[in-house]
C-alpha positions in Angstrom: 119.5 313.0 73.5 122.8 312.3 75.1 125.9 314.4 74.3 128.8 312.4 72.8 131.6 311.9 75.3 135.3 312.7 74.7 135.8 308.9 74.3 133.2 308.6 71.6 134.8 311.6 69.8 138.2 310.0 70.0 136.9 306.7 68.4 135.0 308.7 65.7 138.3 310.5 64.9 140.1 307.3 64.7 137.5 305.9 62.3 137.9 309.0 60.1 141.7 308.7 60.1 141.6 305.0 59.1 139.1 305.3 56.3 140.7 308.4 54.8 144.1 306.6 54.8 142.7 303.6 53.1 141.1 305.8 50.4 144.2 307.8 49.6 146.3 306.6 46.7 149.7 307.3 48.2 152.8 305.1 48.1 155.3 306.0 50.8 158.9 305.4 49.9 160.6 302.7 52.0 163.4 300.2 51.7 162.3 296.5 51.3 163.8 294.2 54.1 166.3 291.6 53.0 163.7 288.8 53.6 161.3 290.4 51.2 163.9 291.2 48.6 165.1 287.5 48.9 161.6 286.2 48.1 161.3 288.7 45.2 164.7 287.6 43.8 163.8 283.9 44.2 160.7 284.1 42.2 162.3 286.5 39.6 165.2 284.1 39.1 163.1 281.1 38.2 163.1 280.1 34.6 160.1 281.3 32.7 157.1 278.8 32.9 158.4 277.2 36.1 155.7 275.3 38.0 155.1 276.4 41.6 152.7 274.7 44.0 150.8 277.2 46.0 149.2 276.1 49.2 146.7 278.2 50.9 147.3 277.1 54.5 145.2 279.7 56.4 141.9 280.4 58.0 139.3 283.0 57.0 139.9 285.1 60.2 143.4 286.1 58.9 142.2 287.2 55.5 143.0 291.1 56.1 146.6 290.3 56.5 146.9 287.1 54.3 145.0 288.5 51.2 147.6 291.3 50.5 150.5 288.8 50.7 148.7 286.3 48.4 147.7 288.9 45.8 151.3 290.4 45.7 152.8 286.9 45.1 150.2 285.8 42.5 150.7 289.0 40.5 154.5 288.6 40.5 154.3 284.9 39.5 151.8 285.4 36.6 153.8 288.5 35.5 156.9 286.3 35.3 154.9 283.7 33.2 155.1 281.0 35.8 152.6 278.2 36.0 150.8 277.7 39.4 149.1 274.7 41.0 146.8 275.8 43.8 145.9 273.6 46.8 144.7 274.1 50.4 145.6 272.1 53.4 143.2 274.0 55.7 139.5 273.9 54.8 138.8 277.6 55.2 141.5 278.6 52.6 140.0 276.5 49.9 137.4 278.8 48.5 139.6 281.9 49.2 142.5 280.5 47.3 140.4 279.5 44.3 138.9 283.0 44.2 142.2 284.8 44.4 143.9 282.7 41.7 141.0 283.2 39.4 141.0 287.0 40.0 144.7 287.6 39.3 144.7 285.1 36.4 142.0 287.3 34.7 144.1 290.4 35.4 147.0 288.8 33.4 145.0 286.9 30.8 146.1 283.5 32.0 144.2 280.3 31.0 142.9 277.7 33.4 144.4 274.3 32.7 147.4 275.6 30.8 148.7 278.4 33.0 147.2 277.5 36.4 145.1 274.9 37.9 143.4 274.6 41.4 143.2 271.1 42.9 141.4 272.1 46.0 141.4 270.8 49.6 143.0 267.7 51.0 142.5 266.8 54.7 145.1 265.2 56.9 147.9 267.7 55.9 150.8 265.6 56.9 149.6 262.6 54.9 148.8 264.9 52.0 152.3 266.4 52.0 154.0 262.9 52.0 151.5 261.6 49.5 152.3 264.3 46.9 155.9 263.4 47.3 155.1 260.1 45.7 152.3 261.2 43.3 150.4 264.5 43.0 147.9 262.8 40.7 147.0 260.1 43.1 146.7 262.6 46.0 144.4 264.8 43.7 142.8 262.6 41.0 140.7 265.6 39.9 140.7 269.4 40.3 138.6 271.6 42.6 135.8 271.8 40.0 135.7 268.0 39.4 137.6 268.1 36.2 139.7 264.9 35.4 143.5 265.2 35.3 143.5 264.4 31.6 141.6 267.6 30.8 144.4 269.8 32.3 147.3 270.0 29.8 149.5 271.8 32.3 149.6 268.7 34.5 150.8 266.3 31.8 154.4 266.3 32.9 153.7 266.8 36.6 154.2 263.7 38.8 155.6 264.8 42.2 157.8 267.4 43.9 160.7 266.5 41.4 158.7 268.3 38.7 158.2 271.5 40.6 160.4 274.5 41.1 159.2 274.8 44.6 156.3 275.1 47.1 154.8 278.4 48.3 152.9 278.2 51.6 150.6 281.1 52.3 149.8 280.6 56.0 148.8 282.2 59.4 149.9 279.2 61.4 152.3 276.3 61.8 151.8 274.6 58.4 155.2 275.8 57.1 156.8 273.6 59.7 155.3 270.5 58.1 156.2 271.6 54.7 159.8 272.0 55.8 160.0 268.8 57.8 158.2 266.5 55.4 158.3 268.3 52.0 161.8 269.5 52.2 163.3 267.1 54.7 162.1 264.0 53.0 161.6 264.9 49.4 164.1 267.9 49.0 161.5 270.4 47.6 162.4 274.0 47.9 159.9 275.7 50.4 159.1 279.4 50.7 156.3 281.1 52.7 154.1 284.2 53.0 153.1 284.3 56.6 151.2 286.3 59.1 153.4 288.7 61.2 153.0 286.8 64.4 154.7 283.7 62.8 157.9 285.5 61.5 160.0 284.7 64.6 158.8 281.1 64.5 160.2 280.5 61.1 163.4 282.6 61.2 165.4 279.5 62.4 164.3 277.6 59.3 165.3 280.6 57.1 168.6 280.9 58.7 169.4 277.2 58.4 168.5 277.2 54.7 165.6 274.7 55.2 163.3 277.5 53.9 164.2 279.3 50.6 162.6 282.7 51.4 159.9 284.3 53.6 157.7 287.3 53.7 155.7 288.3 56.6 152.8 290.6 57.6 151.3 293.7 56.1 154.7 295.4 56.0 156.1 292.5 53.9 153.0 292.8 51.7 153.6 296.5 51.2 157.2 296.0 50.5 156.5 293.3 47.9 154.0 295.5 46.3 156.8 298.1 45.9 159.1 295.6 44.4 156.6 294.5 41.8 155.7 298.0 41.0 152.0 297.7 41.8 150.3 299.1 44.9 147.6 297.2 46.7 145.8 296.7 50.0 149.2 296.0 51.7 150.4 299.5 51.1 147.1 301.0 52.0 146.8 299.0 55.1 150.3 300.1 56.2 149.4 303.7 55.6 146.2 303.3 57.6 148.2 301.6 60.4 150.9 304.4 60.5 148.2 307.1 60.5 146.4 305.4 63.3 149.6 305.3 65.4 150.2 309.0 64.8 146.7 309.8 65.7 146.9 307.8 69.0 150.3 309.4 69.7 148.7 312.9 69.1 145.9 312.0 71.5 148.3 311.1 74.2 150.2 314.4 73.8 147.0 316.4 74.0 145.8 314.3 76.9 148.9 315.2 78.8 148.8 318.9 77.9 145.2 319.0 79.2 146.1 317.2 82.3 149.1 319.3 83.3 147.3 322.5 82.4 144.4 321.6 84.6 146.8 320.6 87.4 148.6 323.9 87.3 145.2 325.8 87.3 144.3 323.9 90.5 147.4 325.0 92.1 149.5 321.9 91.6 147.1 319.7 93.6 
């Protein structure tokens, strides 16, 4: 039986640190960024029962980062008694979005068809965005489960973007760009987004120019949003795990240098 090397022990220690941090119910104090506060204030300022279109524009591979963002937003929206229309413009986000909306709706006692609906996936995202500007009903003649438009009372007064308070894109890629260029640019609908951290700098110019209403990015943004809504979640736990991991690696670097220089001194400075 081989003896574990120092490398194996380092990775084992890292696993212990991450798992422990994820299990701890601790919410570190931090100040939300202006971008996160801007999104919170935007959703908070909408009149009660406002209708928001939520588009799950992401792939399954980004779920560890996207899920905390989506849950934080959905909890805030349902807590404010807004009504949500869910769609997906990327196929992999379809089932994920449907599951998350149902999960949070149950937490807040919201009724399908009256407080929220899920219309499902539509391919050719640019065509879909333009088509909804003319008629959401013609773009999605039935919901994700196959239910007819007439069976969903919430949609009685919904025709196009003019009947919405805004569009929220939850994305890990470039989809927000299309929402801004075609949804906002052509039809004037307000666009806001919850994005992967890698896309924050891509969308900053749209935010600065006013073409985007608000933006929250990455696990840090999710943790900040959870703080603002007063409900901890996987964003806060993931940020704690990430911070703990960084401190652990820093400790290993310090210990490694101590061992190296001590050994060098014992060898006579060779």
